[in-house]
C-alpha positions as CSV (number, residue, x, y, z in Angstrom):
1,X,0.0,-0.2,0.0
2,X,1.3,3.6,-0.7
3,X,0.4,5.4,2.5
4,X,1.2,8.8,0.6
5,X,-1.7,8.3,-1.9
6,X,-4.6,10.0,-0.2
7,X,-7.1,7.9,-2.3
8,X,-6.0,4.8,-0.6
9,X,-6.5,5.9,3.0
10,X,-9.9,5.0,4.8
11,X,-12.5,7.8,4.5
12,X,-12.2,9.1,7.8
13,X,-8.4,9.6,7.6
14,X,-8.6,10.8,4.1
15,X,-10.8,13.8,5.3
16,X,-8.2,15.1,8.0
17,X,-4.9,14.4,6.2
18,X,-3.0,17.3,4.7
19,X,0.1,17.9,2.8
20,X,3.3,19.6,3.7
21,X,6.2,20.7,1.6
22,X,9.8,20.8,3.0
23,X,13.0,22.3,1.3
24,X,16.4,20.4,1.3
25,X,17.8,20.1,4.8
26,X,14.5,21.2,6.4
27,X,13.6,19.6,9.6
28,X,10.0,17.7,9.7
29,X,10.2,17.3,13.5
30,X,12.6,17.4,16.4
31,X,13.5,14.7,19.1
32,X,11.2,15.3,22.2
33,X,8.8,17.5,20.5
34,X,4.9,16.6,21.0
35,X,3.9,14.0,18.6
36,X,0.4,14.8,17.2
37,X,1.0,13.3,13.6
38,X,2.8,10.5,11.7
39,X,3.7,11.2,8.1
40,X,3.8,9.4,4.7
41,X,6.5,10.5,2.2
42,X,4.6,11.6,-1.0
43,X,7.9,12.5,-2.9
44,X,11.6,13.0,-1.8
45,X,13.3,11.5,1.0
46,X,13.3,11.9,4.9
47,X,16.3,10.7,7.3
48,X,15.7,9.9,10.7
49,X,18.6,10.7,13.0
50,X,19.8,12.2,16.3
51,X,22.8,14.1,17.2
52,X,25.5,13.4,19.9
53,X,26.3,16.3,22.4
54,X,29.0,17.7,20.0
55,X,26.6,18.0,17.0
56,X,27.7,14.7,15.3
57,X,24.9,13.3,13.3
58,X,24.0,9.6,14.0
59,X,21.7,8.1,11.1
60,X,18.9,5.7,11.9
61,X,17.5,5.1,8.4
62,X,16.0,6.7,5.4
63,X,12.0,6.9,4.5
64,X,11.1,6.9,1.0
65,X,8.3,7.7,-1.3
66,X,5.1,5.6,-0.2
67,X,6.5,4.8,3.3
68,X,5.3,6.0,6.7
69,X,7.6,8.1,9.1
70,X,7.4,8.2,12.9
71,X,5.2,5.1,13.4
72,X,6.5,4.7,17.0
73,X,4.9,7.9,18.1
74,X,1.4,6.4,17.7
75,X,2.0,5.1,21.2
76,X,4.3,7.7,22.5
77,X,3.7,11.3,23.4
78,X,6.9,12.7,21.8
79,X,9.1,12.0,18.9
80,X,12.1,9.8,19.7
81,X,14.4,11.4,16.9
82,X,14.9,14.1,14.4
83,X,13.7,14.0,10.9
84,X,15.4,15.7,8.1
85,X,14.5,16.2,4.5
86,X,17.5,15.2,2.3
87,X,16.0,16.8,-0.8
88,X,13.0,18.9,-1.6
89,X,10.2,16.6,0.0
90,X,6.5,16.5,0.3
91,X,4.9,14.5,3.1
92,X,1.2,13.6,3.8
93,X,0.4,14.6,7.5
94,X,-1.6,12.2,9.2
95,X,-3.2,13.0,12.5
96,X,-2.2,10.4,15.3
97,X,-5.6,9.8,16.6
98,X,-7.3,9.4,13.5
99,X,-4.7,7.1,12.2
100,X,-5.3,5.0,15.2
101,X,-9.0,4.9,14.8
102,X,-8.5,3.9,11.2
103,X,-6.4,0.9,12.4
104,X,-9.0,0.0,14.7
105,X,-11.8,0.1,12.3
106,X,-10.2,-1.1,9.0
107,X,-8.5,-4.6,9.1
108,X,-7.1,-4.2,5.6
109,X,-5.5,-0.8,6.5
110,X,-4.3,-2.4,9.7
111,X,-2.7,-5.3,7.7
112,X,-1.0,-3.0,5.3
113,X,0.3,-1.2,8.3
114,X,1.7,-4.4,9.9
115,X,3.4,-5.2,6.5
116,X,5.1,-2.1,6.4
117,X,6.4,-2.5,9.9
118,X,7.5,-6.1,9.1
119,X,9.6,-4.7,6.3
120,X,11.0,-1.9,8.4
121,X,12.2,-4.5,11.0
122,X,13.7,-6.6,8.4
123,X,15.6,-3.6,7.1
124,X,16.6,-2.6,10.4
125,X,18.2,-6.2,10.9
126,X,20.1,-5.8,7.6
127,X,21.3,-2.5,8.7
128,X,22.7,-3.7,11.9
129,X,24.3,-6.6,10.2
130,X,26.2,-4.2,8.0
131,X,27.2,-2.0,10.6
132,X,28.4,-5.0,12.6
133,X,31.1,-5.6,10.0
134,X,34.4,-4.0,11.1
135,X,36.3,-3.5,8.0
136,X,34.9,-0.7,5.7
137,X,35.5,-2.7,2.4
138,X,34.1,-5.8,3.6
139,X,31.0,-3.7,4.8
140,X,30.6,-2.1,1.3
141,X,31.1,-5.3,-0.5
142,X,28.5,-7.1,1.7
143,X,26.1,-4.0,0.9
144,X,26.8,-4.4,-2.7
145,X,26.0,-8.2,-2.8
146,X,22.7,-7.5,-0.9
147,X,21.9,-4.8,-3.3
148,X,22.5,-7.0,-6.3
149,X,19.1,-8.2,-8.3
150,X,18.7,-11.9,-8.0
151,X,20.9,-13.8,-10.4
152,X,22.7,-10.8,-11.6
153,X,26.1,-9.2,-10.8
154,X,25.5,-5.5,-11.7
155,X,23.5,-3.1,-9.6
156,X,22.9,0.7,-10.2
157,X,22.9,2.6,-7.0
158,X,19.7,4.6,-6.8
159,X,20.8,6.6,-3.8
160,X,23.6,9.3,-3.6
161,X,26.9,8.0,-2.1
162,X,26.4,10.2,0.7
163,X,23.0,8.6,1.7
164,X,24.5,5.0,1.4
165,X,27.3,6.1,3.6
166,X,24.8,7.1,6.2
167,X,23.2,3.9,5.9
168,X,26.4,2.0,6.4
169,X,27.3,4.1,9.5
170,X,30.4,5.3,7.8
171,X,31.5,8.7,6.2
172,X,31.1,9.6,2.5
173,X,34.9,9.9,2.5
174,X,35.3,6.2,3.9
175,X,32.9,5.0,1.3
176,X,34.5,6.5,-1.6
177,X,37.9,5.2,-0.5
178,X,36.6,1.6,0.2
179,X,35.0,1.8,-3.4
180,X,38.4,2.9,-4.9
181,X,40.2,0.2,-2.9
182,X,38.1,-2.5,-4.2
183,X,38.4,-1.4,-7.9
184,X,42.1,-1.5,-7.3
185,X,41.9,-5.1,-6.0
186,X,39.7,-6.2,-9.0
187,X,36.8,-6.9,-6.7
188,X,34.5,-4.6,-8.4
189,X,34.3,-2.5,-11.7
190,X,32.7,0.9,-11.3
191,X,31.2,3.4,-13.9
192,X,29.8,6.1,-11.6
193,X,26.7,4.5,-9.7
194,X,26.8,1.4,-12.1
195,X,28.9,-1.3,-10.1
196,X,29.9,-5.0,-11.1
197,X,30.8,-7.7,-8.8
198,X,33.8,-9.5,-10.3
199,X,34.9,-13.0,-9.6
200,X,37.7,-11.9,-7.4
201,X,35.0,-10.3,-4.9
202,X,34.3,-14.0,-3.7
203,X,37.8,-14.2,-2.2
204,X,37.5,-11.1,0.0
């Protein structure tokens, strides 16, 4: 289900949903702010993150078109992290109480919501698996293997390298260096965002 498509929402929720437009790097919500709504990304991209005391960002994950953002706040009073637009973005604002009522009254809508939560849980497990690999080269190589379409050895990266680096828990500079090292070792062939795994990658 595309939660950002207002026509797919249950009628009671559809009548109270509104749109909000964000500029690049504009904040959607702050950690500990009162949570009155959750959001569905219509276009663009939202990144959930928090900051250390010295202002260093720690990424949670990105939210893409059609996906929900801040689902946990359905059962909490405040937002648990910050949300930042990574490009010009439009979101559908879904009032929290109306969303909860829709879940209680519409079983198909509730099933679609649970399916998205299950997908999010799986992607979180994958992210933790990747971030648990100490070597940057091995971490990047494992990410590429997971990104490959079934039965193929070439992938075109859809996200900017900066966003992929955030997901991997490394800096963009470390990611670029790891890719260059993998090219030099003959593990991958790279043409901008098009990357091919070579036979020697199996030995790393």
